[in-house]
PQR file of N, CA, C, O and H, with PARSE charges and radii, in Angstrom:
ATOM      1  N   UNK A   1     181.139  45.556  84.561 -0.4000 1.5000
ATOM      2  CA  UNK A   1     182.317  44.868  85.464 -0.0000 2.0000
ATOM      3  C   UNK A   1     182.377  45.492  86.463  0.5500 1.7000
ATOM      4  O   UNK A   1     182.236  44.945  87.557 -0.5500 1.4000
ATOM      5  N   UNK A   2     182.636  46.999  86.305 -0.4000 1.5000
ATOM      6  CA  UNK A   2     182.410  47.879  86.788 -0.0000 2.0000
ATOM      7  C   UNK A   2     181.699  47.364  88.918  0.5500 1.7000
ATOM      8  O   UNK A   2     181.965  47.260  90.115 -0.5500 1.4000
ATOM      9  H   UNK A   2     182.751  47.443  85.417  0.4000 1.0000
ATOM     10  N   UNK A   3     180.601  47.239  87.692 -0.4000 1.5000
ATOM     11  CA  UNK A   3     179.101  46.850  88.662 -0.0000 2.0000
ATOM     12  C   UNK A   3     179.134  45.425  89.470  0.5500 1.7000
ATOM     13  O   UNK A   3     178.245  45.209  90.293 -0.5500 1.4000
ATOM     14  H   UNK A   3     180.385  47.323  86.719  0.4000 1.0000
ATOM     15  N   UNK A   4     180.011  44.596  89.269 -0.4000 1.5000
ATOM     16  CA  UNK A   4     180.208  42.975  89.746 -0.0000 2.0000
ATOM     17  C   UNK A   4     181.612  43.354  90.419  0.5500 1.7000
ATOM     18  O   UNK A   4     182.143  42.528  91.162 -0.5500 1.4000
ATOM     19  H   UNK A   4     180.733  44.772  88.601  0.4000 1.0000
ATOM     20  N   UNK A   5     182.325  44.806  90.127 -0.4000 1.5000
ATOM     21  CA  UNK A   5     183.403  44.985  91.562 -0.0000 2.0000
ATOM     22  C   UNK A   5     182.683  45.122  92.461  0.5500 1.7000
ATOM     23  O   UNK A   5     182.864  44.400  93.442 -0.5500 1.4000
ATOM     24  H   UNK A   5     181.893  45.476  89.524  0.4000 1.0000
ATOM     25  N   UNK A   6     181.769  45.941  92.466 -0.4000 1.5000
ATOM     26  CA  UNK A   6     181.194  46.695  93.391 -0.0000 2.0000
ATOM     27  C   UNK A   6     180.126  46.226  94.301  0.5500 1.7000
ATOM     28  O   UNK A   6     179.587  46.789  95.254 -0.5500 1.4000
ATOM     29  H   UNK A   6     181.622  46.528  91.669  0.4000 1.0000
ATOM     30  N   UNK A   7     179.898  44.707  93.618 -0.4000 1.5000
ATOM     31  CA  UNK A   7     178.739  44.190  94.381 -0.0000 2.0000
ATOM     32  C   UNK A   7     180.529  43.152  95.076  0.5500 1.7000
ATOM     33  O   UNK A   7     180.699  42.589  96.158 -0.5500 1.4000
ATOM     34  H   UNK A   7     180.335  44.250  92.844  0.4000 1.0000
ATOM     35  N   UNK A   8     180.943  43.217  94.569 -0.4000 1.5000
ATOM     36  CA  UNK A   8     182.608  42.138  94.888 -0.0000 2.0000
ATOM     37  C   UNK A   8     182.763  42.945  96.640  0.5500 1.7000
ATOM     38  O   UNK A   8     182.243  42.438  97.635 -0.5500 1.4000
ATOM     39  H   UNK A   8     180.805  43.674  93.691  0.4000 1.0000
ATOM     40  N   UNK A   9     183.323  43.840  96.658 -0.4000 1.5000
ATOM     41  CA  UNK A   9     183.667  44.746  97.160 -0.0000 2.0000
ATOM     42  C   UNK A   9     182.665  45.047  98.660  0.5500 1.7000
ATOM     43  O   UNK A   9     183.023  45.290  99.812 -0.5500 1.4000
ATOM     44  H   UNK A   9     183.745  44.251  95.850  0.4000 1.0000
ATOM     45  N   UNK A  10     181.537  44.932  98.157 -0.4000 1.5000
ATOM     46  CA  UNK A  10     180.507  45.128  99.513 -0.0000 2.0000
ATOM     47  C   UNK A  10     180.071  43.918  99.696  0.5500 1.7000
ATOM     48  O   UNK A  10     179.216  43.443 100.444 -0.5500 1.4000
ATOM     49  H   UNK A  10     181.246  44.735  97.221  0.4000 1.0000
ATOM     50  N   UNK A  11     180.700  43.525  98.994 -0.4000 1.5000
ATOM     51  CA  UNK A  11     180.102  41.303  99.935 -0.0000 2.0000
ATOM     52  C   UNK A  11     181.634  41.093 100.751  0.5500 1.7000
ATOM     53  O   UNK A  11     182.003  40.578 101.806 -0.5500 1.4000
ATOM     54  H   UNK A  11     181.395  43.911  98.386  0.4000 1.0000
ATOM     55  N   UNK A  12     182.076  41.587  99.958 -0.4000 1.5000
ATOM     56  CA  UNK A  12     183.574  41.955 100.943 -0.0000 2.0000
ATOM     57  C   UNK A  12     183.659  42.762 102.714  0.5500 1.7000
ATOM     58  O   UNK A  12     184.071  42.250 103.755 -0.5500 1.4000
ATOM     59  H   UNK A  12     181.777  42.005  99.100  0.4000 1.0000
ATOM     60  N   UNK A  13     183.266  43.737 102.548 -0.4000 1.5000
ATOM     61  CA  UNK A  13     182.319  44.158 103.823 -0.0000 2.0000
ATOM     62  C   UNK A  13     181.655  43.078 104.544  0.5500 1.7000
ATOM     63  O   UNK A  13     182.103  42.257 105.345 -0.5500 1.4000
ATOM     64  H   UNK A  13     182.931  44.152 101.702  0.4000 1.0000
ATOM     65  N   UNK A  14     179.983  43.349 103.875 -0.4000 1.5000
ATOM     66  CA  UNK A  14     179.513  42.071 104.347 -0.0000 2.0000
ATOM     67  C   UNK A  14     180.513  40.852 105.116  0.5500 1.7000
ATOM     68  O   UNK A  14     180.631  40.329 106.224 -0.5500 1.4000
ATOM     69  H   UNK A  14     179.620  44.016 103.225  0.4000 1.0000
ATOM     70  N   UNK A  15     181.012  40.794 104.018 -0.4000 1.5000
ATOM     71  CA  UNK A  15     181.307  39.275 104.857 -0.0000 2.0000
ATOM     72  C   UNK A  15     182.616  40.036 106.617  0.5500 1.7000
ATOM     73  O   UNK A  15     182.740  39.774 107.813 -0.5500 1.4000
ATOM     74  H   UNK A  15     180.916  41.218 103.118  0.4000 1.0000
ATOM     75  N   UNK A  16     183.036  40.686 105.927 -0.4000 1.5000
ATOM     76  CA  UNK A  16     183.899  41.268 107.549 -0.0000 2.0000
ATOM     77  C   UNK A  16     183.411  41.737 108.856  0.5500 1.7000
ATOM     78  O   UNK A  16     183.794  41.553 110.011 -0.5500 1.4000
ATOM     79  H   UNK A  16     182.935  40.899 104.955  0.4000 1.0000
ATOM     80  N   UNK A  17     182.111  42.630 108.131 -0.4000 1.5000
ATOM     81  CA  UNK A  17     180.853  42.558 109.237 -0.0000 2.0000
ATOM     82  C   UNK A  17     181.116  41.433 109.646  0.5500 1.7000
ATOM     83  O   UNK A  17     182.184  41.164 110.195 -0.5500 1.4000
ATOM     84  H   UNK A  17     181.800  42.779 107.193  0.4000 1.0000
ATOM     85  N   UNK A  18     180.200  40.617 109.447 -0.4000 1.5000
ATOM     86  CA  UNK A  18     179.499  39.247 110.123 -0.0000 2.0000
ATOM     87  C   UNK A  18     180.841  38.294 110.624  0.5500 1.7000
ATOM     88  O   UNK A  18     180.707  37.404 111.463 -0.5500 1.4000
ATOM     89  H   UNK A  18     179.332  40.836 109.001  0.4000 1.0000
ATOM     90  N   UNK A  19     181.929  38.567 110.088 -0.4000 1.5000
ATOM     91  CA  UNK A  19     183.137  38.345 111.098 -0.0000 2.0000
ATOM     92  C   UNK A  19     182.939  38.412 112.331  0.5500 1.7000
ATOM     93  O   UNK A  19     182.273  37.781 113.152 -0.5500 1.4000
ATOM     94  H   UNK A  19     182.038  39.290 109.407  0.4000 1.0000
ATOM     95  N   UNK A  20     183.730  39.415 112.341 -0.4000 1.5000
ATOM     96  CA  UNK A  20     183.440  40.488 113.405 -0.0000 2.0000
ATOM     97  C   UNK A  20     182.707  40.554 114.326  0.5500 1.7000
ATOM     98  O   UNK A  20     183.088  40.867 115.454 -0.5500 1.4000
ATOM     99  H   UNK A  20     184.271  39.928 111.674  0.4000 1.0000
ATOM    100  N   UNK A  21     180.819  40.108 113.844 -0.4000 1.5000
ATOM    101  CA  UNK A  21     180.282  40.061 115.002 -0.0000 2.0000
ATOM    102  C   UNK A  21     180.186  38.347 115.827  0.5500 1.7000
ATOM    103  O   UNK A  21     179.866  38.045 116.976 -0.5500 1.4000
ATOM    104  H   UNK A  21     180.509  39.854 112.928  0.4000 1.0000
ATOM    105  N   UNK A  22     180.609  37.515 114.677 -0.4000 1.5000
ATOM    106  CA  UNK A  22     180.681  36.520 114.813 -0.0000 2.0000
ATOM    107  C   UNK A  22     181.857  35.985 116.074  0.5500 1.7000
ATOM    108  O   UNK A  22     181.640  35.214 117.009 -0.5500 1.4000
ATOM    109  H   UNK A  22     180.869  37.761 113.743  0.4000 1.0000
ATOM    110  N   UNK A  23     183.296  36.783 115.665 -0.4000 1.5000
ATOM    111  CA  UNK A  23     183.576  37.422 116.734 -0.0000 2.0000
ATOM    112  C   UNK A  23     183.643  37.622 118.309  0.5500 1.7000
ATOM    113  O   UNK A  23     184.221  37.142 119.283 -0.5500 1.4000
ATOM    114  H   UNK A  23     183.472  37.409 114.906  0.4000 1.0000
ATOM    115  N   UNK A  24     182.990  38.318 118.086 -0.4000 1.5000
ATOM    116  CA  UNK A  24     182.178  39.118 119.389 -0.0000 2.0000
ATOM    117  C   UNK A  24     181.061  37.880 119.823  0.5500 1.7000
ATOM    118  O   UNK A  24     181.712  37.453 120.776 -0.5500 1.4000
ATOM    119  H   UNK A  24     182.520  38.708 117.294  0.4000 1.0000
ATOM    120  N   UNK A  25     180.222  37.278 119.803 -0.4000 1.5000
ATOM    121  CA  UNK A  25     179.932  36.091 119.522 -0.0000 2.0000
ATOM    122  C   UNK A  25     180.635  34.706 120.113  0.5500 1.7000
ATOM    123  O   UNK A  25     180.107  33.622 120.361 -0.5500 1.4000
ATOM    124  H   UNK A  25     179.692  37.625 119.029  0.4000 1.0000
ATOM    125  N   UNK A  26     181.376  34.934 120.187 -0.4000 1.5000
ATOM    126  CA  UNK A  26     182.168  33.880 120.488 -0.0000 2.0000
ATOM    127  C   UNK A  26     182.814  34.287 121.798  0.5500 1.7000
ATOM    128  O   UNK A  26     183.011  33.553 122.766 -0.5500 1.4000
ATOM    129  H   UNK A  26     181.805  35.815 119.985  0.4000 1.0000
ATOM    130  N   UNK A  27     183.105  35.535 121.680 -0.4000 1.5000
ATOM    131  CA  UNK A  27     183.727  36.047 123.286 -0.0000 2.0000
ATOM    132  C   UNK A  27     182.873  36.238 124.155  0.5500 1.7000
ATOM    133  O   UNK A  27     183.185  36.200 125.345 -0.5500 1.4000
ATOM    134  H   UNK A  27     182.945  36.131 120.893  0.4000 1.0000
ATOM    135  N   UNK A  28     181.894  36.429 123.837 -0.4000 1.5000
ATOM    136  CA  UNK A  28     180.596  35.885 124.631 -0.0000 2.0000
ATOM    137  C   UNK A  28     180.080  35.367 125.275  0.5500 1.7000
ATOM    138  O   UNK A  28     179.595  35.612 126.380 -0.5500 1.4000
ATOM    139  H   UNK A  28     181.640  36.460 122.870  0.4000 1.0000
ATOM    140  N   UNK A  29     180.125  34.264 124.433 -0.4000 1.5000
ATOM    141  CA  UNK A  29     180.255  32.394 124.996 -0.0000 2.0000
ATOM    142  C   UNK A  29     180.972  32.095 125.575  0.5500 1.7000
ATOM    143  O   UNK A  29     180.699  31.661 126.694 -0.5500 1.4000
ATOM    144  H   UNK A  29     180.519  34.065 123.535  0.4000 1.0000
ATOM    145  N   UNK A  30     182.367  32.170 125.091 -0.4000 1.5000
ATOM    146  CA  UNK A  30     183.542  31.880 126.114 -0.0000 2.0000
ATOM    147  C   UNK A  30     183.257  32.434 127.268  0.5500 1.7000
ATOM    148  O   UNK A  30     182.996  31.645 128.176 -0.5500 1.4000
ATOM    149  H   UNK A  30     182.589  32.523 124.181  0.4000 1.0000
ATOM    150  N   UNK A  31     183.211  34.228 127.647 -0.4000 1.5000
ATOM    151  CA  UNK A  31     182.777  34.397 128.919 -0.0000 2.0000
ATOM    152  C   UNK A  31     181.974  33.837 129.701  0.5500 1.7000
ATOM    153  O   UNK A  31     182.103  33.899 130.924 -0.5500 1.4000
ATOM    154  H   UNK A  31     183.423  34.869 126.910  0.4000 1.0000
ATOM    155  N   UNK A  32     180.628  32.941 128.855 -0.4000 1.5000
ATOM    156  CA  UNK A  32     179.250  32.648 129.864 -0.0000 2.0000
ATOM    157  C   UNK A  32     179.053  31.266 130.167  0.5500 1.7000
ATOM    158  O   UNK A  32     178.302  30.573 130.855 -0.5500 1.4000
ATOM    159  H   UNK A  32     180.524  32.890 127.862  0.4000 1.0000
ATOM    160  N   UNK A  33     180.387  31.084 129.092 -0.4000 1.5000
ATOM    161  CA  UNK A  33     180.596  29.231 129.354 -0.0000 2.0000
ATOM    162  C   UNK A  33     182.072  29.913 130.429  0.5500 1.7000
ATOM    163  O   UNK A  33     182.921  30.132 129.565 -0.5500 1.4000
ATOM    164  H   UNK A  33     180.997  31.646 128.533  0.4000 1.0000
ATOM    165  N   UNK A  34     182.255  30.030 130.830 -0.4000 1.5000
ATOM    166  CA  UNK A  34     183.246  30.441 131.851 -0.0000 2.0000
ATOM    167  C   UNK A  34     182.718  30.330 132.940  0.5500 1.7000
ATOM    168  O   UNK A  34     182.503  29.466 133.789 -0.5500 1.4000
ATOM    169  H   UNK A  34     181.565  29.852 131.532  0.4000 1.0000
ATOM    170  N   UNK A  35     182.484  31.770 132.690 -0.4000 1.5000
ATOM    171  CA  UNK A  35     181.170  32.213 134.452 -0.0000 2.0000
ATOM    172  C   UNK A  35     180.211  30.764 134.863  0.5500 1.7000
ATOM    173  O   UNK A  35     179.984  30.332 135.993 -0.5500 1.4000
ATOM    174  H   UNK A  35     182.659  32.473 132.000  0.4000 1.0000
ATOM    175  N   UNK A  36     179.857  30.333 133.836 -0.4000 1.5000
ATOM    176  CA  UNK A  36     178.801  28.499 133.799 -0.0000 2.0000
ATOM    177  C   UNK A  36     179.893  27.502 134.528  0.5500 1.7000
ATOM    178  O   UNK A  36     179.573  26.781 135.473 -0.5500 1.4000
ATOM    179  H   UNK A  36     180.041  30.684 132.918  0.4000 1.0000
ATOM    180  N   UNK A  37     180.827  27.536 134.138 -0.4000 1.5000
ATOM    181  CA  UNK A  37     181.854  26.281 135.106 -0.0000 2.0000
ATOM    182  C   UNK A  37     182.356  26.103 136.182  0.5500 1.7000
ATOM    183  O   UNK A  37     182.752  25.137 136.834 -0.5500 1.4000
ATOM    184  H   UNK A  37     181.087  28.123 133.371  0.4000 1.0000
ATOM    185  N   UNK A  38     182.249  27.952 136.378 -0.4000 1.5000
ATOM    186  CA  UNK A  38     183.313  28.825 137.684 -0.0000 2.0000
ATOM    187  C   UNK A  38     181.410  28.481 138.785  0.5500 1.7000
ATOM    188  O   UNK A  38     181.568  27.774 139.780 -0.5500 1.4000
ATOM    189  H   UNK A  38     181.928  28.736 135.849  0.4000 1.0000
ATOM    190  N   UNK A  39     180.146  28.898 138.562 -0.4000 1.5000
ATOM    191  CA  UNK A  39     179.005  28.326 139.285 -0.0000 2.0000
ATOM    192  C   UNK A  39     178.832  26.511 139.628  0.5500 1.7000
ATOM    193  O   UNK A  39     178.470  25.970 140.673 -0.5500 1.4000
ATOM    194  H   UNK A  39     180.018  29.473 137.753  0.4000 1.0000
ATOM    195  N   UNK A  40     179.110  26.090 138.738 -0.4000 1.5000
ATOM    196  CA  UNK A  40     178.729  24.877 138.550 -0.0000 2.0000
ATOM    197  C   UNK A  40     180.135  24.243 140.157  0.5500 1.7000
ATOM    198  O   UNK A  40     179.950  23.515 141.133 -0.5500 1.4000
ATOM    199  H   UNK A  40     179.403  26.529 137.889  0.4000 1.0000
ATOM    200  N   UNK A  41     181.360  24.980 139.669 -0.4000 1.5000
ATOM    201  CA  UNK A  41     181.991  24.435 140.916 -0.0000 2.0000
ATOM    202  C   UNK A  41     182.199  25.290 142.153  0.5500 1.7000
ATOM    203  O   UNK A  41     183.182  25.273 142.894 -0.5500 1.4000
ATOM    204  H   UNK A  41     181.511  25.571 138.876  0.4000 1.0000
ATOM    205  N   UNK A  42     181.626  25.683 142.205 -0.4000 1.5000
ATOM    206  CA  UNK A  42     181.060  26.321 143.742 -0.0000 2.0000
ATOM    207  C   UNK A  42     179.474  25.628 143.942  0.5500 1.7000
ATOM    208  O   UNK A  42     178.797  25.508 144.963 -0.5500 1.4000
ATOM    209  H   UNK A  42     180.828  25.697 141.603  0.4000 1.0000
ATOM    210  N   UNK A  43     179.295  25.376 143.040 -0.4000 1.5000
ATOM    211  CA  UNK A  43     177.910  24.551 143.613 -0.0000 2.0000
ATOM    212  C   UNK A  43     177.984  23.310 144.156  0.5500 1.7000
ATOM    213  O   UNK A  43     177.426  22.669 145.047 -0.5500 1.4000
ATOM    214  H   UNK A  43     179.844  25.474 142.210  0.4000 1.0000
ATOM    215  N   UNK A  44     179.106  23.119 143.101 -0.4000 1.5000
ATOM    216  CA  UNK A  44     179.582  21.077 143.689 -0.0000 2.0000
ATOM    217  C   UNK A  44     180.242  21.532 145.024  0.5500 1.7000
ATOM    218  O   UNK A  44     180.241  20.599 145.828 -0.5500 1.4000
ATOM    219  H   UNK A  44     179.559  23.639 142.377  0.4000 1.0000
ATOM    220  N   UNK A  45     180.945  22.951 145.636 -0.4000 1.5000
ATOM    221  CA  UNK A  45     181.821  22.467 147.098 -0.0000 2.0000
ATOM    222  C   UNK A  45     181.021  23.067 147.859  0.5500 1.7000
ATOM    223  O   UNK A  45     181.251  23.095 149.068 -0.5500 1.4000
ATOM    224  H   UNK A  45     180.947  23.708 144.982  0.4000 1.0000
ATOM    225  N   UNK A  46     179.942  23.658 147.337 -0.4000 1.5000
ATOM    226  CA  UNK A  46     178.947  23.577 148.072 -0.0000 2.0000
ATOM    227  C   UNK A  46     178.021  22.654 148.789  0.5500 1.7000
ATOM    228  O   UNK A  46     177.597  22.715 149.943 -0.5500 1.4000
ATOM    229  H   UNK A  46     179.755  23.634 146.355  0.4000 1.0000
ATOM    230  N   UNK A  47     177.823  21.857 147.921 -0.4000 1.5000
ATOM    231  CA  UNK A  47     177.060  21.021 148.483 -0.0000 2.0000
ATOM    232  C   UNK A  47     178.258  19.904 148.597  0.5500 1.7000
ATOM    233  O   UNK A  47     177.739  19.054 147.874 -0.5500 1.4000
ATOM    234  H   UNK A  47     178.167  21.807 146.984  0.4000 1.0000
ATOM    235  N   UNK A  48     179.121  19.499 148.881 -0.4000 1.5000
ATOM    236  CA  UNK A  48     180.213  18.372 149.143 -0.0000 2.0000
ATOM    237  C   UNK A  48     180.369  19.581 151.134  0.5500 1.7000
ATOM    238  O   UNK A  48     180.789  19.242 152.240 -0.5500 1.4000
ATOM    239  H   UNK A  48     179.542  20.190 149.469  0.4000 1.0000
ATOM    240  N   UNK A  49     180.012  20.395 150.819 -0.4000 1.5000
ATOM    241  CA  UNK A  49     180.015  21.033 152.424 -0.0000 2.0000
ATOM    242  C   UNK A  49     179.062  20.888 153.297  0.5500 1.7000
ATOM    243  O   UNK A  49     179.088  20.878 154.527 -0.5500 1.4000
ATOM    244  H   UNK A  49     179.670  20.671 149.921  0.4000 1.0000
ATOM    245  N   UNK A  50     177.743  20.712 152.120 -0.4000 1.5000
ATOM    246  CA  UNK A  50     176.672  20.795 152.777 -0.0000 2.0000
ATOM    247  C   UNK A  50     176.798  19.325 153.368  0.5500 1.7000
ATOM    248  O   UNK A  50     176.809  19.175 154.590 -0.5500 1.4000
ATOM    249  H   UNK A  50     177.722  20.720 151.120  0.4000 1.0000
ATOM    250  N   UNK A  51     176.846  18.776 152.931 -0.4000 1.5000
ATOM    251  CA  UNK A  51     177.112  16.669 153.336 -0.0000 2.0000
ATOM    252  C   UNK A  51     177.644  16.599 154.324  0.5500 1.7000
ATOM    253  O   UNK A  51     177.373  15.699 155.119 -0.5500 1.4000
ATOM    254  H   UNK A  51     176.837  18.898 151.939  0.4000 1.0000
ATOM    255  N   UNK A  52     178.600  17.572 154.582 -0.4000 1.5000
ATOM    256  CA  UNK A  52     180.053  17.358 155.896 -0.0000 2.0000
ATOM    257  C   UNK A  52     178.704  17.933 157.166  0.5500 1.7000
ATOM    258  O   UNK A  52     178.042  17.486 158.102 -0.5500 1.4000
ATOM    259  H   UNK A  52     178.820  18.303 153.936  0.4000 1.0000
ATOM    260  N   UNK A  53     178.879  18.970 156.525 -0.4000 1.5000
ATOM    261  CA  UNK A  53     177.685  19.617 157.445 -0.0000 2.0000
ATOM    262  C   UNK A  53     176.906  18.766 158.746  0.5500 1.7000
ATOM    263  O   UNK A  53     177.038  18.652 159.965 -0.5500 1.4000
ATOM    264  H   UNK A  53     179.417  19.334 155.765  0.4000 1.0000
ATOM    265  N   UNK A  54     175.900  18.189 157.518 -0.4000 1.5000
ATOM    266  CA  UNK A  54     175.087  16.606 157.486 -0.0000 2.0000
ATOM    267  C   UNK A  54     175.492  15.749 158.754  0.5500 1.7000
ATOM    268  O   UNK A  54     175.059  15.334 159.829 -0.5500 1.4000
ATOM    269  H   UNK A  54     175.792  18.282 156.528  0.4000 1.0000
ATOM    270  N   UNK A  55     176.531  15.753 157.984 -0.4000 1.5000
ATOM    271  CA  UNK A  55     177.556  14.651 158.581 -0.0000 2.0000
ATOM    272  C   UNK A  55     177.980  14.652 160.315  0.5500 1.7000
ATOM    273  O   UNK A  55     178.090  13.814 161.210 -0.5500 1.4000
ATOM    274  H   UNK A  55     176.882  16.091 157.110  0.4000 1.0000
ATOM    275  N   UNK A  56     178.123  16.033 160.163 -0.4000 1.5000
ATOM    276  CA  UNK A  56     178.908  16.555 161.717 -0.0000 2.0000
ATOM    277  C   UNK A  56     177.474  16.603 162.269  0.5500 1.7000
ATOM    278  O   UNK A  56     177.161  15.925 163.248 -0.5500 1.4000
ATOM    279  H   UNK A  56     178.033  16.713 159.436  0.4000 1.0000
ATOM    280  N   UNK A  57     176.883  17.149 161.840 -0.4000 1.5000
ATOM    281  CA  UNK A  57     174.986  17.321 162.740 -0.0000 2.0000
ATOM    282  C   UNK A  57     174.631  16.013 163.604  0.5500 1.7000
ATOM    283  O   UNK A  57     174.298  15.959 164.787 -0.5500 1.4000
ATOM    284  H   UNK A  57     177.136  17.700 161.044  0.4000 1.0000
ATOM    285  N   UNK A  58     174.801  14.958 162.656 -0.4000 1.5000
ATOM    286  CA  UNK A  58     174.355  13.505 162.732 -0.0000 2.0000
ATOM    287  C   UNK A  58     175.632  13.444 163.502  0.5500 1.7000
ATOM    288  O   UNK A  58     175.159  13.707 164.608 -0.5500 1.4000
ATOM    289  H   UNK A  58     175.072  15.002 161.694  0.4000 1.0000
ATOM    290  N   UNK A  59     177.044  13.271 163.739 -0.4000 1.5000
ATOM    291  CA  UNK A  59     177.628  13.192 164.981 -0.0000 2.0000
ATOM    292  C   UNK A  59     177.612  13.267 166.145  0.5500 1.7000
ATOM    293  O   UNK A  59     177.832  12.594 167.152 -0.5500 1.4000
ATOM    294  H   UNK A  59     177.428  13.057 162.841  0.4000 1.0000
ATOM    295  N   UNK A  60     177.016  15.133 165.540 -0.4000 1.5000
ATOM    296  CA  UNK A  60     176.670  15.796 167.283 -0.0000 2.0000
ATOM    297  C   UNK A  60     175.587  15.070 168.315  0.5500 1.7000
ATOM    298  O   UNK A  60     175.688  14.856 169.523 -0.5500 1.4000
ATOM    299  H   UNK A  60     176.837  15.680 164.723  0.4000 1.0000
ATOM    300  N   UNK A  61     174.141  14.669 167.058 -0.4000 1.5000
ATOM    301  CA  UNK A  61     173.158  14.026 167.729 -0.0000 2.0000
ATOM    302  C   UNK A  61     173.184  13.103 168.555  0.5500 1.7000
ATOM    303  O   UNK A  61     172.774  13.300 169.699 -0.5500 1.4000
ATOM    304  H   UNK A  61     174.059  14.843 166.077  0.4000 1.0000
ATOM    305  N   UNK A  62     173.604  12.057 168.215 -0.4000 1.5000
ATOM    306  CA  UNK A  62     174.731  11.219 168.542 -0.0000 2.0000
ATOM    307  C   UNK A  62     175.344  11.371 169.352  0.5500 1.7000
ATOM    308  O   UNK A  62     175.212  10.247 169.835 -0.5500 1.4000
ATOM    309  H   UNK A  62     173.937  11.896 167.286  0.4000 1.0000
ATOM    310  N   UNK A  63     176.140  11.971 170.162 -0.4000 1.5000
ATOM    311  CA  UNK A  63     176.706  12.143 170.370 -0.0000 2.0000
ATOM    312  C   UNK A  63     175.724  12.444 171.776  0.5500 1.7000
ATOM    313  O   UNK A  63     175.689  11.629 172.699 -0.5500 1.4000
ATOM    314  H   UNK A  63     176.248  12.885 169.770  0.4000 1.0000
ATOM    315  N   UNK A  64     175.270  13.189 171.785 -0.4000 1.5000
ATOM    316  CA  UNK A  64     173.936  14.493 172.254 -0.0000 2.0000
ATOM    317  C   UNK A  64     173.503  12.701 173.172  0.5500 1.7000
ATOM    318  O   UNK A  64     173.738  12.235 174.287 -0.5500 1.4000
ATOM    319  H   UNK A  64     175.299  13.851 171.036  0.4000 1.0000
ATOM    320  N   UNK A  65     173.022  12.370 172.329 -0.4000 1.5000
ATOM    321  CA  UNK A  65     171.965  10.617 173.034 -0.0000 2.0000
ATOM    322  C   UNK A  65     172.943  10.383 174.094  0.5500 1.7000
ATOM    323  O   UNK A  65     172.758  10.293 175.307 -0.5500 1.4000
ATOM    324  H   UNK A  65     172.832  12.749 171.423  0.4000 1.0000
ATOM    325  N   UNK A  66     174.235  10.285 173.276 -0.4000 1.5000
ATOM    326  CA  UNK A  66     174.945   9.380 174.408 -0.0000 2.0000
ATOM    327  C   UNK A  66     175.172  10.031 176.475  0.5500 1.7000
ATOM    328  O   UNK A  66     175.301   9.648 177.637 -0.5500 1.4000
ATOM    329  H   UNK A  66     174.386  10.358 172.290  0.4000 1.0000
ATOM    330  N   UNK A  67     175.035  11.650 175.246 -0.4000 1.5000
ATOM    331  CA  UNK A  67     175.338  12.010 177.187 -0.0000 2.0000
ATOM    332  C   UNK A  67     174.125  12.293 177.382  0.5500 1.7000
ATOM    333  O   UNK A  67     174.139  12.273 178.613 -0.5500 1.4000
ATOM    334  H   UNK A  67     174.930  11.962 174.302  0.4000 1.0000
ATOM    335  N   UNK A  68     172.342  12.718 176.916 -0.4000 1.5000
ATOM    336  CA  UNK A  68     171.456  12.609 177.842 -0.0000 2.0000
ATOM    337  C   UNK A  68     171.784  11.153 178.328  0.5500 1.7000
ATOM    338  O   UNK A  68     171.134  10.647 179.243 -0.5500 1.4000
ATOM    339  H   UNK A  68     172.331  12.733 175.916  0.4000 1.0000
TER
END
């Protein structure tokens, strides 16, 4: 009986430890997802800016051609 109780207490301790590790991993995953989302938003914004700049360059070249 005492052996069973000791085993039960050890298992409870191990479960608590695994739960703590799992919570830490979930927190790390959440931070990584947030960082990835921020980087995706930045990449999307930079892509849009690049397209706009490309359009501006094309317009400027057309105007230059008209002036020349």
